[in-house]
mmCIF file of the protein (N, C-alpha, C, O) and its ligand, coordinates in Angstrom:
data_MODEL
# 
_entry.id   MODEL 
# 
loop_
_entity.id 
_entity.type 
_entity.pdbx_number_of_molecules 
1 polymer     1 
2 non-polymer 1 
# 
_entity_poly.entity_id                      1 
_entity_poly.type                           'polypeptide(L)' 
_entity_poly.nstd_linkage                   no 
_entity_poly.nstd_monomer                   no 
_entity_poly.pdbx_seq_one_letter_code       MLWLRGCPRCGGDLADAGFGLETYVECLQCGKTLTAEQEAAVRSASRRYAARAA 
_entity_poly.pdbx_seq_one_letter_code_can   MLWLRGCPRCGGDLADAGFGLETYVECLQCGKTLTAEQEAAVRSASRRYAARAA 
_entity_poly.pdbx_strand_id                 A 
# 
loop_
_entity_poly_seq.entity_id 
_entity_poly_seq.num 
_entity_poly_seq.mon_id 
_entity_poly_seq.hetero 
1 1  MET n 
1 2  LEU n 
1 3  TRP n 
1 4  LEU n 
1 5  ARG n 
1 6  GLY n 
1 7  CYS n 
1 8  PRO n 
1 9  ARG n 
1 10 CYS n 
1 11 GLY n 
1 12 GLY n 
1 13 ASP n 
1 14 LEU n 
1 15 ALA n 
1 16 ASP n 
1 17 ALA n 
1 18 GLY n 
1 19 PHE n 
1 20 GLY n 
1 21 LEU n 
1 22 GLU n 
1 23 THR n 
1 24 TYR n 
1 25 VAL n 
1 26 GLU n 
1 27 CYS n 
1 28 LEU n 
1 29 GLN n 
1 30 CYS n 
1 31 GLY n 
1 32 LYS n 
1 33 THR n 
1 34 LEU n 
1 35 THR n 
1 36 ALA n 
1 37 GLU n 
1 38 GLN n 
1 39 GLU n 
1 40 ALA n 
1 41 ALA n 
1 42 VAL n 
1 43 ARG n 
1 44 SER n 
1 45 ALA n 
1 46 SER n 
1 47 ARG n 
1 48 ARG n 
1 49 TYR n 
1 50 ALA n 
1 51 ALA n 
1 52 ARG n 
1 53 ALA n 
1 54 ALA n 
# 
loop_
_struct_asym.id 
_struct_asym.entity_id 
A 1 
B 2 
# 
loop_
_chem_comp.id 
_chem_comp.type 
_chem_comp.mon_nstd_flag 
ALA 'L-peptide linking' y 
ARG 'L-peptide linking' y 
ASP 'L-peptide linking' y 
CYS 'L-peptide linking' y 
GLN 'L-peptide linking' y 
GLU 'L-peptide linking' y 
GLY 'peptide linking'   y 
LEU 'L-peptide linking' y 
LYS 'L-peptide linking' y 
MET 'L-peptide linking' y 
PHE 'L-peptide linking' y 
PRO 'L-peptide linking' y 
SER 'L-peptide linking' y 
THR 'L-peptide linking' y 
TRP 'L-peptide linking' y 
TYR 'L-peptide linking' y 
VAL 'L-peptide linking' y 
ZN  non-polymer         . 
# 
_pdbx_entity_nonpoly.entity_id   2 
_pdbx_entity_nonpoly.name        ? 
_pdbx_entity_nonpoly.comp_id     ZN 
# 
_pdbx_nonpoly_scheme.asym_id         B 
_pdbx_nonpoly_scheme.entity_id       2 
_pdbx_nonpoly_scheme.mon_id          ZN 
_pdbx_nonpoly_scheme.ndb_seq_num     1 
_pdbx_nonpoly_scheme.pdb_seq_num     101 
_pdbx_nonpoly_scheme.auth_seq_num    101 
_pdbx_nonpoly_scheme.pdb_mon_id      ZN 
_pdbx_nonpoly_scheme.auth_mon_id     ZN 
_pdbx_nonpoly_scheme.pdb_strand_id   A 
_pdbx_nonpoly_scheme.pdb_ins_code    . 
# 
loop_
_atom_site.group_PDB 
_atom_site.id 
_atom_site.type_symbol 
_atom_site.label_atom_id 
_atom_site.label_alt_id 
_atom_site.label_comp_id 
_atom_site.label_asym_id 
_atom_site.label_entity_id 
_atom_site.label_seq_id 
_atom_site.pdbx_PDB_ins_code 
_atom_site.Cartn_x 
_atom_site.Cartn_y 
_atom_site.Cartn_z 
_atom_site.occupancy 
_atom_site.B_iso_or_equiv 
_atom_site.pdbx_formal_charge 
_atom_site.auth_seq_id 
_atom_site.auth_comp_id 
_atom_site.auth_asym_id 
_atom_site.auth_atom_id 
_atom_site.pdbx_PDB_model_num 
ATOM   1   N  N  . MET A 1 1  ? 0.850   -1.194  0.000  1.00 0.00 ? 1   MET A N  1 
ATOM   2   C  CA . MET A 1 1  ? 0.000   0.000   0.000  1.00 0.00 ? 1   MET A CA 1 
ATOM   3   C  C  . MET A 1 1  ? 0.881   1.236   0.000  1.00 0.00 ? 1   MET A C  1 
ATOM   4   O  O  . MET A 1 1  ? 1.947   1.259   0.615  1.00 0.00 ? 1   MET A O  1 
ATOM   5   N  N  . LEU A 1 2  ? 0.418   2.264   -0.700 1.00 0.00 ? 2   LEU A N  1 
ATOM   6   C  CA . LEU A 1 2  ? 1.176   3.506   -0.805 1.00 0.00 ? 2   LEU A CA 1 
ATOM   7   C  C  . LEU A 1 2  ? 0.210   4.670   -0.645 1.00 0.00 ? 2   LEU A C  1 
ATOM   8   O  O  . LEU A 1 2  ? -0.871  4.679   -1.233 1.00 0.00 ? 2   LEU A O  1 
ATOM   9   N  N  . TRP A 1 3  ? 0.612   5.657   0.161  1.00 0.00 ? 3   TRP A N  1 
ATOM   10  C  CA . TRP A 1 3  ? -0.219  6.838   0.352  1.00 0.00 ? 3   TRP A CA 1 
ATOM   11  C  C  . TRP A 1 3  ? 0.580   8.046   -0.095 1.00 0.00 ? 3   TRP A C  1 
ATOM   12  O  O  . TRP A 1 3  ? 1.579   8.405   0.530  1.00 0.00 ? 3   TRP A O  1 
ATOM   13  N  N  . LEU A 1 4  ? 0.148   8.665   -1.164 1.00 0.00 ? 4   LEU A N  1 
ATOM   14  C  CA . LEU A 1 4  ? 0.879   9.810   -1.700 1.00 0.00 ? 4   LEU A CA 1 
ATOM   15  C  C  . LEU A 1 4  ? 0.690   11.023  -0.805 1.00 0.00 ? 4   LEU A C  1 
ATOM   16  O  O  . LEU A 1 4  ? -0.427  11.340  -0.397 1.00 0.00 ? 4   LEU A O  1 
ATOM   17  N  N  . ARG A 1 5  ? 1.801   11.704  -0.500 1.00 0.00 ? 5   ARG A N  1 
ATOM   18  C  CA . ARG A 1 5  ? 1.793   12.960  0.261  1.00 0.00 ? 5   ARG A CA 1 
ATOM   19  C  C  . ARG A 1 5  ? 1.090   12.839  1.602  1.00 0.00 ? 5   ARG A C  1 
ATOM   20  O  O  . ARG A 1 5  ? 0.417   13.773  2.038  1.00 0.00 ? 5   ARG A O  1 
ATOM   21  N  N  . GLY A 1 6  ? 1.239   11.704  2.253  1.00 0.00 ? 6   GLY A N  1 
ATOM   22  C  CA . GLY A 1 6  ? 0.545   11.502  3.519  1.00 0.00 ? 6   GLY A CA 1 
ATOM   23  C  C  . GLY A 1 6  ? 1.405   11.720  4.737  1.00 0.00 ? 6   GLY A C  1 
ATOM   24  O  O  . GLY A 1 6  ? 0.911   11.600  5.858  1.00 0.00 ? 6   GLY A O  1 
ATOM   25  N  N  . CYS A 1 7  ? 2.693   12.042  4.561  1.00 0.00 ? 7   CYS A N  1 
ATOM   26  C  CA . CYS A 1 7  ? 3.581   12.149  5.712  1.00 0.00 ? 7   CYS A CA 1 
ATOM   27  C  C  . CYS A 1 7  ? 3.262   13.394  6.535  1.00 0.00 ? 7   CYS A C  1 
ATOM   28  O  O  . CYS A 1 7  ? 3.226   14.499  5.993  1.00 0.00 ? 7   CYS A O  1 
ATOM   29  N  N  . PRO A 1 8  ? 3.027   13.225  7.858  1.00 0.00 ? 8   PRO A N  1 
ATOM   30  C  CA . PRO A 1 8  ? 2.721   14.380  8.707  1.00 0.00 ? 8   PRO A CA 1 
ATOM   31  C  C  . PRO A 1 8  ? 3.929   15.269  8.946  1.00 0.00 ? 8   PRO A C  1 
ATOM   32  O  O  . PRO A 1 8  ? 3.765   16.418  9.357  1.00 0.00 ? 8   PRO A O  1 
ATOM   33  N  N  . ARG A 1 9  ? 5.138   14.775  8.702  1.00 0.00 ? 9   ARG A N  1 
ATOM   34  C  CA . ARG A 1 9  ? 6.336   15.582  8.943  1.00 0.00 ? 9   ARG A CA 1 
ATOM   35  C  C  . ARG A 1 9  ? 6.735   16.390  7.715  1.00 0.00 ? 9   ARG A C  1 
ATOM   36  O  O  . ARG A 1 9  ? 6.981   17.591  7.818  1.00 0.00 ? 9   ARG A O  1 
ATOM   37  N  N  . CYS A 1 10 ? 6.802   15.732  6.533  1.00 0.00 ? 10  CYS A N  1 
ATOM   38  C  CA . CYS A 1 10 ? 7.360   16.406  5.361  1.00 0.00 ? 10  CYS A CA 1 
ATOM   39  C  C  . CYS A 1 10 ? 6.401   16.444  4.175  1.00 0.00 ? 10  CYS A C  1 
ATOM   40  O  O  . CYS A 1 10 ? 6.699   17.068  3.157  1.00 0.00 ? 10  CYS A O  1 
ATOM   41  N  N  . GLY A 1 11 ? 5.253   15.781  4.299  1.00 0.00 ? 11  GLY A N  1 
ATOM   42  C  CA . GLY A 1 11 ? 4.318   15.780  3.186  1.00 0.00 ? 11  GLY A CA 1 
ATOM   43  C  C  . GLY A 1 11 ? 4.704   14.807  2.087  1.00 0.00 ? 11  GLY A C  1 
ATOM   44  O  O  . GLY A 1 11 ? 4.165   14.862  0.982  1.00 0.00 ? 11  GLY A O  1 
ATOM   45  N  N  . GLY A 1 12 ? 5.635   13.919  2.391  1.00 0.00 ? 12  GLY A N  1 
ATOM   46  C  CA . GLY A 1 12 ? 6.091   12.945  1.416  1.00 0.00 ? 12  GLY A CA 1 
ATOM   47  C  C  . GLY A 1 12 ? 5.154   11.750  1.287  1.00 0.00 ? 12  GLY A C  1 
ATOM   48  O  O  . GLY A 1 12 ? 4.049   11.739  1.831  1.00 0.00 ? 12  GLY A O  1 
ATOM   49  N  N  . ASP A 1 13 ? 5.618   10.760  0.564  1.00 0.00 ? 13  ASP A N  1 
ATOM   50  C  CA . ASP A 1 13 ? 4.805   9.592   0.270  1.00 0.00 ? 13  ASP A CA 1 
ATOM   51  C  C  . ASP A 1 13 ? 5.061   8.492   1.300  1.00 0.00 ? 13  ASP A C  1 
ATOM   52  O  O  . ASP A 1 13 ? 6.207   8.203   1.643  1.00 0.00 ? 13  ASP A O  1 
ATOM   53  N  N  . LEU A 1 14 ? 3.986   7.889   1.783  1.00 0.00 ? 14  LEU A N  1 
ATOM   54  C  CA . LEU A 1 14 ? 4.074   6.832   2.784  1.00 0.00 ? 14  LEU A CA 1 
ATOM   55  C  C  . LEU A 1 14 ? 3.908   5.475   2.130  1.00 0.00 ? 14  LEU A C  1 
ATOM   56  O  O  . LEU A 1 14 ? 3.142   5.329   1.177  1.00 0.00 ? 14  LEU A O  1 
ATOM   57  N  N  . ALA A 1 15 ? 4.618   4.488   2.637  1.00 0.00 ? 15  ALA A N  1 
ATOM   58  C  CA . ALA A 1 15 ? 4.489   3.132   2.115  1.00 0.00 ? 15  ALA A CA 1 
ATOM   59  C  C  . ALA A 1 15 ? 4.472   2.134   3.257  1.00 0.00 ? 15  ALA A C  1 
ATOM   60  O  O  . ALA A 1 15 ? 5.104   2.342   4.293  1.00 0.00 ? 15  ALA A O  1 
ATOM   61  N  N  . ASP A 1 16 ? 3.740   1.046   3.052  1.00 0.00 ? 16  ASP A N  1 
ATOM   62  C  CA . ASP A 1 16 ? 3.811   -0.079  3.964  1.00 0.00 ? 16  ASP A CA 1 
ATOM   63  C  C  . ASP A 1 16 ? 5.221   -0.632  3.961  1.00 0.00 ? 16  ASP A C  1 
ATOM   64  O  O  . ASP A 1 16 ? 5.813   -0.846  2.902  1.00 0.00 ? 16  ASP A O  1 
ATOM   65  N  N  . ALA A 1 17 ? 5.753   -0.862  5.145  1.00 0.00 ? 17  ALA A N  1 
ATOM   66  C  CA . ALA A 1 17 ? 7.071   -1.470  5.249  1.00 0.00 ? 17  ALA A CA 1 
ATOM   67  C  C  . ALA A 1 17 ? 6.976   -2.559  6.302  1.00 0.00 ? 17  ALA A C  1 
ATOM   68  O  O  . ALA A 1 17 ? 5.887   -2.860  6.791  1.00 0.00 ? 17  ALA A O  1 
ATOM   69  N  N  . GLY A 1 18 ? 8.103   -3.147  6.651  1.00 0.00 ? 18  GLY A N  1 
ATOM   70  C  CA . GLY A 1 18 ? 8.073   -4.157  7.675  1.00 0.00 ? 18  GLY A CA 1 
ATOM   71  C  C  . GLY A 1 18 ? 8.142   -5.552  7.095  1.00 0.00 ? 18  GLY A C  1 
ATOM   72  O  O  . GLY A 1 18 ? 8.373   -5.735  5.900  1.00 0.00 ? 18  GLY A O  1 
ATOM   73  N  N  . PHE A 1 19 ? 7.946   -6.506  7.932  1.00 0.00 ? 19  PHE A N  1 
ATOM   74  C  CA . PHE A 1 19 ? 8.339   -7.863  7.622  1.00 0.00 ? 19  PHE A CA 1 
ATOM   75  C  C  . PHE A 1 19 ? 7.503   -8.806  8.469  1.00 0.00 ? 19  PHE A C  1 
ATOM   76  O  O  . PHE A 1 19 ? 7.463   -8.676  9.692  1.00 0.00 ? 19  PHE A O  1 
ATOM   77  N  N  . GLY A 1 20 ? 6.830   -9.763  7.820  1.00 0.00 ? 20  GLY A N  1 
ATOM   78  C  CA . GLY A 1 20 ? 6.017   -10.709 8.564  1.00 0.00 ? 20  GLY A CA 1 
ATOM   79  C  C  . GLY A 1 20 ? 4.899   -9.993  9.301  1.00 0.00 ? 20  GLY A C  1 
ATOM   80  O  O  . GLY A 1 20 ? 4.162   -9.208  8.705  1.00 0.00 ? 20  GLY A O  1 
ATOM   81  N  N  . LEU A 1 21 ? 4.771   -10.256 10.586 1.00 0.00 ? 21  LEU A N  1 
ATOM   82  C  CA . LEU A 1 21 ? 3.720   -9.631  11.374 1.00 0.00 ? 21  LEU A CA 1 
ATOM   83  C  C  . LEU A 1 21 ? 4.111   -8.241  11.852 1.00 0.00 ? 21  LEU A C  1 
ATOM   84  O  O  . LEU A 1 21 ? 3.264   -7.487  12.332 1.00 0.00 ? 21  LEU A O  1 
ATOM   85  N  N  . GLU A 1 22 ? 5.397   -7.895  11.722 1.00 0.00 ? 22  GLU A N  1 
ATOM   86  C  CA . GLU A 1 22 ? 5.866   -6.580  12.145 1.00 0.00 ? 22  GLU A CA 1 
ATOM   87  C  C  . GLU A 1 22 ? 5.758   -5.619  10.978 1.00 0.00 ? 22  GLU A C  1 
ATOM   88  O  O  . GLU A 1 22 ? 6.707   -5.458  10.212 1.00 0.00 ? 22  GLU A O  1 
ATOM   89  N  N  . THR A 1 23 ? 4.608   -4.983  10.840 1.00 0.00 ? 23  THR A N  1 
ATOM   90  C  CA . THR A 1 23 ? 4.448   -4.036  9.747  1.00 0.00 ? 23  THR A CA 1 
ATOM   91  C  C  . THR A 1 23 ? 4.329   -2.628  10.305 1.00 0.00 ? 23  THR A C  1 
ATOM   92  O  O  . THR A 1 23 ? 3.893   -2.426  11.439 1.00 0.00 ? 23  THR A O  1 
ATOM   93  N  N  . TYR A 1 24 ? 4.713   -1.683  9.510  1.00 0.00 ? 24  TYR A N  1 
ATOM   94  C  CA . TYR A 1 24 ? 4.583   -0.286  9.892  1.00 0.00 ? 24  TYR A CA 1 
ATOM   95  C  C  . TYR A 1 24 ? 4.513   0.534   8.620  1.00 0.00 ? 24  TYR A C  1 
ATOM   96  O  O  . TYR A 1 24 ? 4.696   0.008   7.522  1.00 0.00 ? 24  TYR A O  1 
ATOM   97  N  N  . VAL A 1 25 ? 4.250   1.817   8.768  1.00 0.00 ? 25  VAL A N  1 
ATOM   98  C  CA . VAL A 1 25 ? 4.165   2.713   7.623  1.00 0.00 ? 25  VAL A CA 1 
ATOM   99  C  C  . VAL A 1 25 ? 5.315   3.699   7.720  1.00 0.00 ? 25  VAL A C  1 
ATOM   100 O  O  . VAL A 1 25 ? 5.525   4.327   8.758  1.00 0.00 ? 25  VAL A O  1 
ATOM   101 N  N  . GLU A 1 26 ? 6.050   3.828   6.642  1.00 0.00 ? 26  GLU A N  1 
ATOM   102 C  CA . GLU A 1 26 ? 7.257   4.645   6.635  1.00 0.00 ? 26  GLU A CA 1 
ATOM   103 C  C  . GLU A 1 26 ? 7.197   5.646   5.494  1.00 0.00 ? 26  GLU A C  1 
ATOM   104 O  O  . GLU A 1 26 ? 6.671   5.349   4.421  1.00 0.00 ? 26  GLU A O  1 
ATOM   105 N  N  . CYS A 1 27 ? 7.744   6.847   5.733  1.00 0.00 ? 27  CYS A N  1 
ATOM   106 C  CA . CYS A 1 27 ? 7.820   7.866   4.693  1.00 0.00 ? 27  CYS A CA 1 
ATOM   107 C  C  . CYS A 1 27 ? 9.009   7.575   3.777  1.00 0.00 ? 27  CYS A C  1 
ATOM   108 O  O  . CYS A 1 27 ? 10.116  7.312   4.247  1.00 0.00 ? 27  CYS A O  1 
ATOM   109 N  N  . LEU A 1 28 ? 8.771   7.625   2.478  1.00 0.00 ? 28  LEU A N  1 
ATOM   110 C  CA . LEU A 1 28 ? 9.843   7.350   1.524  1.00 0.00 ? 28  LEU A CA 1 
ATOM   111 C  C  . LEU A 1 28 ? 10.826  8.511   1.425  1.00 0.00 ? 28  LEU A C  1 
ATOM   112 O  O  . LEU A 1 28 ? 11.970  8.314   1.015  1.00 0.00 ? 28  LEU A O  1 
ATOM   113 N  N  . GLN A 1 29 ? 10.402  9.711   1.791  1.00 0.00 ? 29  GLN A N  1 
ATOM   114 C  CA . GLN A 1 29 ? 11.263  10.878  1.646  1.00 0.00 ? 29  GLN A CA 1 
ATOM   115 C  C  . GLN A 1 29 ? 12.114  11.140  2.894  1.00 0.00 ? 29  GLN A C  1 
ATOM   116 O  O  . GLN A 1 29 ? 13.322  11.351  2.784  1.00 0.00 ? 29  GLN A O  1 
ATOM   117 N  N  . CYS A 1 30 ? 11.494  11.127  4.077  1.00 0.00 ? 30  CYS A N  1 
ATOM   118 C  CA . CYS A 1 30 ? 12.249  11.498  5.277  1.00 0.00 ? 30  CYS A CA 1 
ATOM   119 C  C  . CYS A 1 30 ? 12.494  10.311  6.204  1.00 0.00 ? 30  CYS A C  1 
ATOM   120 O  O  . CYS A 1 30 ? 13.249  10.426  7.169  1.00 0.00 ? 30  CYS A O  1 
ATOM   121 N  N  . GLY A 1 31 ? 11.862  9.171   5.921  1.00 0.00 ? 31  GLY A N  1 
ATOM   122 C  CA . GLY A 1 31 ? 12.117  7.994   6.725  1.00 0.00 ? 31  GLY A CA 1 
ATOM   123 C  C  . GLY A 1 31 ? 11.337  7.931   8.020  1.00 0.00 ? 31  GLY A C  1 
ATOM   124 O  O  . GLY A 1 31 ? 11.550  7.027   8.827  1.00 0.00 ? 31  GLY A O  1 
ATOM   125 N  N  . LYS A 1 32 ? 10.433  8.882   8.233  1.00 0.00 ? 32  LYS A N  1 
ATOM   126 C  CA . LYS A 1 32 ? 9.626   8.856   9.448  1.00 0.00 ? 32  LYS A CA 1 
ATOM   127 C  C  . LYS A 1 32 ? 8.751   7.606   9.472  1.00 0.00 ? 32  LYS A C  1 
ATOM   128 O  O  . LYS A 1 32 ? 8.147   7.246   8.462  1.00 0.00 ? 32  LYS A O  1 
ATOM   129 N  N  . THR A 1 33 ? 8.686   6.952   10.621 1.00 0.00 ? 33  THR A N  1 
ATOM   130 C  CA . THR A 1 33 ? 7.717   5.868   10.797 1.00 0.00 ? 33  THR A CA 1 
ATOM   131 C  C  . THR A 1 33 ? 6.549   6.410   11.609 1.00 0.00 ? 33  THR A C  1 
ATOM   132 O  O  . THR A 1 33 ? 6.741   7.107   12.604 1.00 0.00 ? 33  THR A O  1 
ATOM   133 N  N  . LEU A 1 34 ? 5.365   6.088   11.182 1.00 0.00 ? 34  LEU A N  1 
ATOM   134 C  CA . LEU A 1 34 ? 4.179   6.630   11.829 1.00 0.00 ? 34  LEU A CA 1 
ATOM   135 C  C  . LEU A 1 34 ? 3.929   5.961   13.173 1.00 0.00 ? 34  LEU A C  1 
ATOM   136 O  O  . LEU A 1 34 ? 4.259   4.793   13.380 1.00 0.00 ? 34  LEU A O  1 
ATOM   137 N  N  . THR A 1 35 ? 3.340   6.728   14.077 1.00 0.00 ? 35  THR A N  1 
ATOM   138 C  CA . THR A 1 35 ? 2.841   6.146   15.318 1.00 0.00 ? 35  THR A CA 1 
ATOM   139 C  C  . THR A 1 35 ? 1.613   5.302   14.998 1.00 0.00 ? 35  THR A C  1 
ATOM   140 O  O  . THR A 1 35 ? 1.053   5.398   13.906 1.00 0.00 ? 35  THR A O  1 
ATOM   141 N  N  . ALA A 1 36 ? 1.205   4.486   15.942 1.00 0.00 ? 36  ALA A N  1 
ATOM   142 C  CA . ALA A 1 36 ? 0.021   3.646   15.741 1.00 0.00 ? 36  ALA A CA 1 
ATOM   143 C  C  . ALA A 1 36 ? -1.201  4.504   15.415 1.00 0.00 ? 36  ALA A C  1 
ATOM   144 O  O  . ALA A 1 36 ? -2.024  4.131   14.579 1.00 0.00 ? 36  ALA A O  1 
ATOM   145 N  N  . GLU A 1 37 ? -1.314  5.653   16.080 1.00 0.00 ? 37  GLU A N  1 
ATOM   146 C  CA . GLU A 1 37 ? -2.459  6.538   15.845 1.00 0.00 ? 37  GLU A CA 1 
ATOM   147 C  C  . GLU A 1 37 ? -2.423  7.116   14.435 1.00 0.00 ? 37  GLU A C  1 
ATOM   148 O  O  . GLU A 1 37 ? -3.445  7.162   13.752 1.00 0.00 ? 37  GLU A O  1 
ATOM   149 N  N  . GLN A 1 38 ? -1.233  7.560   13.998 1.00 0.00 ? 38  GLN A N  1 
ATOM   150 C  CA . GLN A 1 38 ? -1.094  8.131   12.652 1.00 0.00 ? 38  GLN A CA 1 
ATOM   151 C  C  . GLN A 1 38 ? -1.338  7.064   11.591 1.00 0.00 ? 38  GLN A C  1 
ATOM   152 O  O  . GLN A 1 38 ? -1.965  7.329   10.565 1.00 0.00 ? 38  GLN A O  1 
ATOM   153 N  N  . GLU A 1 39 ? -0.836  5.854   11.845 1.00 0.00 ? 39  GLU A N  1 
ATOM   154 C  CA . GLU A 1 39 ? -1.027  4.774   10.898 1.00 0.00 ? 39  GLU A CA 1 
ATOM   155 C  C  . GLU A 1 39 ? -2.509  4.419   10.767 1.00 0.00 ? 39  GLU A C  1 
ATOM   156 O  O  . GLU A 1 39 ? -3.003  4.203   9.660  1.00 0.00 ? 39  GLU A O  1 
ATOM   157 N  N  . ALA A 1 40 ? -3.208  4.362   11.889 1.00 0.00 ? 40  ALA A N  1 
ATOM   158 C  CA . ALA A 1 40 ? -4.637  4.071   11.846 1.00 0.00 ? 40  ALA A CA 1 
ATOM   159 C  C  . ALA A 1 40 ? -5.381  5.139   11.047 1.00 0.00 ? 40  ALA A C  1 
ATOM   160 O  O  . ALA A 1 40 ? -6.326  4.834   10.319 1.00 0.00 ? 40  ALA A O  1 
ATOM   161 N  N  . ALA A 1 41 ? -4.950  6.396   11.189 1.00 0.00 ? 41  ALA A N  1 
ATOM   162 C  CA . ALA A 1 41 ? -5.607  7.490   10.473 1.00 0.00 ? 41  ALA A CA 1 
ATOM   163 C  C  . ALA A 1 41 ? -5.418  7.356   8.964  1.00 0.00 ? 41  ALA A C  1 
ATOM   164 O  O  . ALA A 1 41 ? -6.380  7.511   8.212  1.00 0.00 ? 41  ALA A O  1 
ATOM   165 N  N  . VAL A 1 42 ? -4.210  7.076   8.509  1.00 0.00 ? 42  VAL A N  1 
ATOM   166 C  CA . VAL A 1 42 ? -4.013  6.955   7.060  1.00 0.00 ? 42  VAL A CA 1 
ATOM   167 C  C  . VAL A 1 42 ? -4.709  5.711   6.523  1.00 0.00 ? 42  VAL A C  1 
ATOM   168 O  O  . VAL A 1 42 ? -5.238  5.729   5.411  1.00 0.00 ? 42  VAL A O  1 
ATOM   169 N  N  . ARG A 1 43 ? -4.713  4.633   7.300  1.00 0.00 ? 43  ARG A N  1 
ATOM   170 C  CA . ARG A 1 43 ? -5.388  3.418   6.818  1.00 0.00 ? 43  ARG A CA 1 
ATOM   171 C  C  . ARG A 1 43 ? -6.895  3.627   6.736  1.00 0.00 ? 43  ARG A C  1 
ATOM   172 O  O  . ARG A 1 43 ? -7.518  3.168   5.780  1.00 0.00 ? 43  ARG A O  1 
ATOM   173 N  N  . SER A 1 44 ? -7.486  4.292   7.687  1.00 0.00 ? 44  SER A N  1 
ATOM   174 C  CA . SER A 1 44 ? -8.933  4.503   7.637  1.00 0.00 ? 44  SER A CA 1 
ATOM   175 C  C  . SER A 1 44 ? -9.278  5.496   6.531  1.00 0.00 ? 44  SER A C  1 
ATOM   176 O  O  . SER A 1 44 ? -10.326 5.367   5.898  1.00 0.00 ? 44  SER A O  1 
ATOM   177 N  N  . ALA A 1 45 ? -8.418  6.483   6.287  1.00 0.00 ? 45  ALA A N  1 
ATOM   178 C  CA . ALA A 1 45 ? -8.648  7.423   5.191  1.00 0.00 ? 45  ALA A CA 1 
ATOM   179 C  C  . ALA A 1 45 ? -8.626  6.690   3.856  1.00 0.00 ? 45  ALA A C  1 
ATOM   180 O  O  . ALA A 1 45 ? -9.430  6.995   2.975  1.00 0.00 ? 45  ALA A O  1 
ATOM   181 N  N  . SER A 1 46 ? -7.721  5.728   3.691  1.00 0.00 ? 46  SER A N  1 
ATOM   182 C  CA . SER A 1 46 ? -7.647  4.997   2.433  1.00 0.00 ? 46  SER A CA 1 
ATOM   183 C  C  . SER A 1 46 ? -8.856  4.083   2.265  1.00 0.00 ? 46  SER A C  1 
ATOM   184 O  O  . SER A 1 46 ? -9.286  3.831   1.139  1.00 0.00 ? 46  SER A O  1 
ATOM   185 N  N  . ARG A 1 47 ? -9.407  3.585   3.363  1.00 0.00 ? 47  ARG A N  1 
ATOM   186 C  CA . ARG A 1 47 ? -10.623 2.782   3.243  1.00 0.00 ? 47  ARG A CA 1 
ATOM   187 C  C  . ARG A 1 47 ? -11.793 3.646   2.787  1.00 0.00 ? 47  ARG A C  1 
ATOM   188 O  O  . ARG A 1 47 ? -12.604 3.212   1.969  1.00 0.00 ? 47  ARG A O  1 
ATOM   189 N  N  . ARG A 1 48 ? -11.883 4.871   3.314  1.00 0.00 ? 48  ARG A N  1 
ATOM   190 C  CA . ARG A 1 48 ? -12.955 5.756   2.863  1.00 0.00 ? 48  ARG A CA 1 
ATOM   191 C  C  . ARG A 1 48 ? -12.790 6.090   1.388  1.00 0.00 ? 48  ARG A C  1 
ATOM   192 O  O  . ARG A 1 48 ? -13.764 6.121   0.636  1.00 0.00 ? 48  ARG A O  1 
ATOM   193 N  N  . TYR A 1 49 ? -11.541 6.341   0.978  1.00 0.00 ? 49  TYR A N  1 
ATOM   194 C  CA . TYR A 1 49 ? -11.280 6.656   -0.421 1.00 0.00 ? 49  TYR A CA 1 
ATOM   195 C  C  . TYR A 1 49 ? -11.676 5.496   -1.314 1.00 0.00 ? 49  TYR A C  1 
ATOM   196 O  O  . TYR A 1 49 ? -12.297 5.703   -2.356 1.00 0.00 ? 49  TYR A O  1 
ATOM   197 N  N  . ALA A 1 50 ? -11.324 4.269   -0.921 1.00 0.00 ? 50  ALA A N  1 
ATOM   198 C  CA . ALA A 1 50 ? -11.651 3.080   -1.720 1.00 0.00 ? 50  ALA A CA 1 
ATOM   199 C  C  . ALA A 1 50 ? -13.163 2.898   -1.823 1.00 0.00 ? 50  ALA A C  1 
ATOM   200 O  O  . ALA A 1 50 ? -13.678 2.520   -2.875 1.00 0.00 ? 50  ALA A O  1 
ATOM   201 N  N  . ALA A 1 51 ? -13.872 3.170   -0.723 1.00 0.00 ? 51  ALA A N  1 
ATOM   202 C  CA . ALA A 1 51 ? -15.327 3.013   -0.732 1.00 0.00 ? 51  ALA A CA 1 
ATOM   203 C  C  . ALA A 1 51 ? -15.968 4.017   -1.686 1.00 0.00 ? 51  ALA A C  1 
ATOM   204 O  O  . ALA A 1 51 ? -16.930 3.703   -2.387 1.00 0.00 ? 51  ALA A O  1 
ATOM   205 N  N  . ARG A 1 52 ? -15.410 5.245   -1.700 1.00 0.00 ? 52  ARG A N  1 
ATOM   206 C  CA . ARG A 1 52 ? -15.954 6.269   -2.587 1.00 0.00 ? 52  ARG A CA 1 
ATOM   207 C  C  . ARG A 1 52 ? -15.683 5.924   -4.053 1.00 0.00 ? 52  ARG A C  1 
ATOM   208 O  O  . ARG A 1 52 ? -16.521 6.180   -4.918 1.00 0.00 ? 52  ARG A O  1 
ATOM   209 N  N  . ALA A 1 53 ? -14.526 5.348   -4.327 1.00 0.00 ? 53  ALA A N  1 
ATOM   210 C  CA . ALA A 1 53 ? -14.152 5.037   -5.710 1.00 0.00 ? 53  ALA A CA 1 
ATOM   211 C  C  . ALA A 1 53 ? -14.932 3.847   -6.256 1.00 0.00 ? 53  ALA A C  1 
ATOM   212 O  O  . ALA A 1 53 ? -15.110 3.726   -7.468 1.00 0.00 ? 53  ALA A O  1 
ATOM   213 N  N  . ALA A 1 54 ? -15.397 2.967   -5.372 1.00 0.00 ? 54  ALA A N  1 
ATOM   214 C  CA . ALA A 1 54 ? -16.072 1.741   -5.826 1.00 0.00 ? 54  ALA A CA 1 
ATOM   215 C  C  . ALA A 1 54 ? -17.482 2.014   -6.358 1.00 0.00 ? 54  ALA A C  1 
ATOM   216 O  O  . ALA A 1 54 ? -18.175 1.086   -6.776 1.00 0.00 ? 54  ALA A O  1 
HETATM 217 ZN ZN . ZN  B 2 .  ? 8.209   12.407  5.488  1.00 0.00 2 101 ZN  A ZN 1 
# 
C-alpha cells in the first residue's frame, strides 16, 4: 500500500514497510515511521477513499 503525500512531517509519500507480522508505515522521503495513531488514520482514510471510488 502507498499513500501519496501523507507524511505528517514532510508531506512525502508513505508506504507499507516491515516484515512478517511486524508491519509499519514509513515515509519514503524522510524515513519517518508513523505512530500507531497516525497509521490508523491513514489506513482509515484509504478505506474511505476506496469506498468512494467503488
Ligand atoms: Zn516524510
